[in-house]
N, C-alpha and C positions, 0 to 999 in steps of 0.2 A: 204066909210070908210076912216078915216083920216090916217095920217102917224103913224105907230106903232113905239114906242120908242125902239131902238135896244139895247137889253140887253141879255146877255147869262144867262143861268140858274144858280142860286146861288149854289155854291158848285162845280163848274167846273172851270178849269183853261184855260184861253186863253192868249197867249203871243205875244208881238210884235216881229218882225223878229230878232232883236238883242238879245232878251232874248231866243227866240226859238233856235238860234244858240248855246247858252250856254247849254240849256237843251239837245239838240241833241248830243252835245259833251260829256256831262256826260253819257248819255244813251249809246253812242258808246264806251266810256271807259269801262263801266260796261260789255257790251256785249263782247268786245274784251278780257277782262279778263276771262270771262266765257269760251269763245272759246279756249283761250290759255291753259286753265286747262283741256281741253278734254271733256267738256260738249256739248251735242248735242241739237240742237234747236227743239222745237215742237211748234205747234200753235193749239189752240182749239177754237171752236165757243164762242162768247161772251155770248151766252145763252145756257142753259142746261135744260133738262127735270126736272120738279119739283121733281119727284121721286128720281132723282139723288141728287139734291141740298138739299133736306129735309130728306135724308136717315138717317142721324144721329139724327135729331130732336132736338128741344129745343135750348137753348143758346141765348145770346143777338144778335148775328150776324143774325140769321134766321129772327129776327124781322125787320132787315134792308134791306132784299132782295127786289129788284124791280121786281115785277111780271109783265109779259107782258099781256096786256088786249086783250085777244083773246078767242073767244068761241070754236074755233077748235083746239087750241094748248095749252097744259098745260106746259108752259115754263116760265123761269125767267132769268134775267141777272145774270151772275156769280158774286159772292161777293169776291172770292179770286182765286188763280191759283192752290191751293192744291186739292180741290174737283175735278176740271176737270182733274188734273193729276191722281188722284186715279181712276177715271172712265176710263181714257185713258189707264193706265197700265193694268187694269183688262180686258178691251176690246181687247187690242192688245198684251196680254201677250205672246202668242205663237210666235209673230214676233219680240220680243225685246230680246236683249242680256243683261244679268245681271252679275254684277251690272249695272243697267241702270242709266246713268248720263245724266240728261236733264237740259236745261235752258229754261226759258220762260219769255219774257218781253212783257207785254201787259197791256191793261186797264181792270180794274175791277170796280164794281159798288156797292155802299152801301148807304143806306138812313141815312147818318151821320147827326147828329144835326149840324145846321149852327154855325160855330165858326171859328175863325182865324186859318188858316193853315190846316183845315180839308176839305176834298173834297168828293163829292158823286161819282165822276168819277176820277180815278187816276191810274197811272202806277205802277205795281208791277214788280220787277225784282227778279225772284226766281231761285235757283239751288237746286236740290235734287239728292241724290244717293239712289237708291232703290235696295235692295237685294232680292233674291229669297230664302226664308226660313231663311236666316241669313245674317248679314252684319257686317263686322269687325269693332270694335270700333275705329280703327285708322282712318277710314273715317271721324269721328267726328272732327278730328284735322285739316283736310285739308281745310274745309270750312272757318274757321276763318282766315286762311292764305290768302285765295282769297279775303276776305273782307278787310284784312289789305292792300293788294296790291292796291285794288280799292280806298280806302279812302286815302291812302298815295298820290295818284295821283290827287285827286280832292279837298281835304279838307285842308284849311290853318288854322288848329287848331289841338292841340293834342287830340287824341281820345284813348279810351281804350275799349277792348272787355271783358266784364264781362262774366264769364261762371261758371256753376255749374252742379250738377247732382241731379235730383229729387229723385233718390233712396236714397240719403244720408238723405235728410230731411224727406222723407216718413218713412224711417227706424227709424229715431230718434223719430218721432211722435208715431210710433207703440210701441217703447220702453216706451214712456210716457203714453201709453194706451189712446191716444186721438182719439176719434171717428170721430168728424166732421172735418177731416183733410182738405178737400177741402175749406171750409169756412175760416179756419185759414190761409191756404196757400194764399188764395185770399187777405186776409188782409195784410199778410207779404209782398206780392208782391207790396204793395203800399208804402213800406218803403222809396224809393227814392223820392217819391212825398210828403209824409206827415211827414216823420221823424220817428225815432224809438219810441219816447215817445208816440205819438198818436197811433201808431200800438199797443203798449202794452196796452194802454187804451181801444182800441177796443176789444182786446183779453179778457180783464177783463170783458167787457160788455157781452161777450158770455158765461160767467160763468166758465171760466177756473180758476182753483185754483191758488193762489199766488205762491205756490211752483212750479207749472208747468210753470207759466209765467216767473219766475226767471230763470228756466232752459232753456226755449226758448230764453230769453234775453241773457243769457250767450252764448248760441249756436250761435245766430246771431252776437254776439260781437267778435267772433273769427276773427282776422285780422292779418295783417303783410305780410311778404313775402309769395308768393305762396307756396314755399317749407315748410315754417313754418306752414301754415294752414294745409297742407297735413299731416305733422308730428303730429300736434295736433289731427286731426281726427283719425289718425291711432292708437292713444293711448286711444281712447274712449272704456270704458269697459261696453258695453251695451248689448252684446250678441244678436245682431240682424243681421241676414244674409244679408238682403237687404241693410242695412246701409253699411256694409263692401264691398259688391259688388259695390255699388255706389262709395265708396272711391277709390277702385282699378281702376274703370273706369275713375274717375276724374283724378287720378294720371297719367294714361296712356295717356289720352287726352292732359294733360298739357305737358308731356314729348315730345309727338309727335308734338304739336304745336311749341315747340322750335326747333325741328328737321326740320320742314317745313320752319321755318324762321321768325316766329312771335317774335318780340323783347319782352324781359321780361317786359319792361316798358309799353308795349301796351296791356298786358293781365292781368286779375285780377280775382282770384277766389272769387266769391261773393255768399255766402250761402243763401242770402235772395231772389235770383232770383227763382221765382216759377211760371213763365208764362206758359200758355197753360196747365193748370192742368188737363183738361179733354182730352188732346190730346198727349202731350209729356210725355215720360216715362223714360228718362235718361238725357243725356246731354241737357243743355239749354244755349242759348246765348242772350246777350243784349249788344248793343254797344252805348256808350255815348261820347259826346264831353266834354272835361274837363272844358272848360270855359262856357259852356251852358248846364248844366245838366237839367235845367228847360225845355229844349226842349224834354226831354224824350229820349227813345231809337230810334236811327236812323237806326237800323238794328237788326233783331232778328230771332230766329229759334231754332231748337233742334232735338232730336232723338225721333222717334215714333216706336212702336213695330209692328204695322200692318197698312199700309197705306190704303188698299182697302178692309177692312173686310166687308163693306156694299155691295160690288159688286162682290166678289169672295171668294172661300174657300182657295185660295192660301195665304200663309203667306208671306207678303211683308213688311219687316222692312225697315226703311229708316232714313235718316237724311237730313235736309234742312235748308236753310237760305234765308231770304227775305229782300229786300230793298224796302221801299215805296218811289219810286222815286219822285213822284209829291210833296209829303209833304217835302221830303228832299230838293228838289230844292227850294221850297218856303223858307225853313229855311236858307239855304245857301245864297240865294239871299238877304233875309231880314237882315242877319248878316254880309253880305259881306265876306263870308268865302270861296269863290272860289279860286282854286289854279291851275295855268298853264292851263287855259281854253281858247279856241279860242274866240277872240273878233271881228273876221271878217270872211266873207265867200268869198267875191269877191276879186280877186287879183288885178284887174286893170279895169279901165273904158276907153274905146277907144272913143275919141272925134274927128270925122272927120269933116274937113271944107267942104264948098260947093264944089261939083265935086270930092270929095275924099271918098265918101261912099263905092265905089267898093274896093278901097285900104283898107279901114277899115274892110270890111267883110272878105277880104283875110287874113288880119292879125288875125282877130277873129278866123278863122278856123285853122290857123297855131298854135296859142297859145292854143286853146282847144285840138288840137291833141297832144300837149306837156303837157297835164295835168293841164293847167292853167284855172282858173275860171274867165272868163272875159265877159263883155257885151259891146255893142255899144250904144252910146247915139245918137238917130236919131232926137230928137225934135229940132225945131227951137227956140233957146234961146240964150241969151247973155252968154259969157264965165263964168261970175260970177255965174250965175244960174247953169251952168253945173258943175262947181267946187263944189258949195254948195250941189248939188245932191250927188256927190261922197262922200263928207265930211259927210253928214248925214247918209250914208250907211256904214261909216267907211271903205271906200275903200282907200287903202294907196297910189295908183298910178293912174295918168291919163296919157293916151298916145295921144298926139296931132298930128293930121295928116293934113298937108296942102299941097299946090302945090309943095313947095320945097322938103318936105319929100317924096312925091310920085315920083317926077322926079329922085331923088337921091337914092331911095329905102332905106330911113332911117326913124327913128322914134324918136319923141321928147317925152321924159319921164320926168314927174314931180312928185317928192315925195311930197305928200301933208302934211306930218308931218314935214319935214325939209325945204320945199320950194325950194330945189335944183332941177335944170332942166338941162338935158343933151340931146343931139341928138346922137343916137347910131345906130349901125347895128342890125340886128335881133338877131344874136348870143349874142351880148352884152345885148340886151333887155331881153332875156330869163334868163340870169344870174342875172340881176338886180331885176327882179320881182319874 
């Protein structure tokens, strides 16, 4: 057999170490924010029983599930972290404390169509708050604040969190006596991608009367300051209970988002958000970059009435939000939108001369015990090659150890960025690197 050309599977991401450092830094930033907000970690298997994954049935996602080819095991790879969460909460219900606040950062698998920025294997970063029987609407306001904190730390571009409440638009459509709500809402959800005019054209194609299309158009055109939108909605005289319940929930979420600390300029009530129509039941979120709206939502989520209805008779309402980390990383890297991220991992490279390797290893142990990330260069090479090695790994310092340094118990430190070189004691060395 000849040499096989080395290629990873299309739709999977592999990074060089320098990019992996950036990726891990973002992942750690997200995880630390989840932990700091009191969310608890869980981990579930990458595969689930098919009866669990297909319990809901139908939908585009189920067509993308990777089934495991096994005659003895009826299992498939998970396509998101929500279905495993539902199974997990139902299975471990008696051992959990509610509200149950969990985070889960791991890989999921989907048979996505091959296209730029889309992956078959990708990281999801999820947080959810699950209630037992009921869950206060104020929880819906905390999750956007956590997302605001995360993106403020990693993204060098203005972003805004769009939010709405599906009860508002559902109630409005009931008032209009529109029956095929899900199809209409699906079309409306495309407004950010195709524009309002094309959305209205598609609605006309469904046979919706011009009168109703005009009312839908006027409804979607409600804009301005968040407080003004809420005031306008509060004045609607349509006599639909679900509509006004949604307006009150939307108002409360808005007020508490401000109390948590989300700046007014970073949040926007957007009545055209209709994502997750067969899943979400109230609050919904979409997050966009101001300068790159064409990238679509970089974070989304919402409120659901009953997480695990397919696996238990317990009523488990919840609210969750998810970051597709792999796709987000690709987008940020492609547009150079990283902010305050690490560009190096190794603090220093120790370069011992002949007969000084023992001195170099002793220094290695001392520095590692002090929390420094260092390595020793053992290979026989010219100094130019050793410096080039450090430079390519973006290591900021080299520590040169020769006979003079060993005899005097000193260390020669060179800053590869400035070219400055000094011979110092160990205490001085620690402070400099």
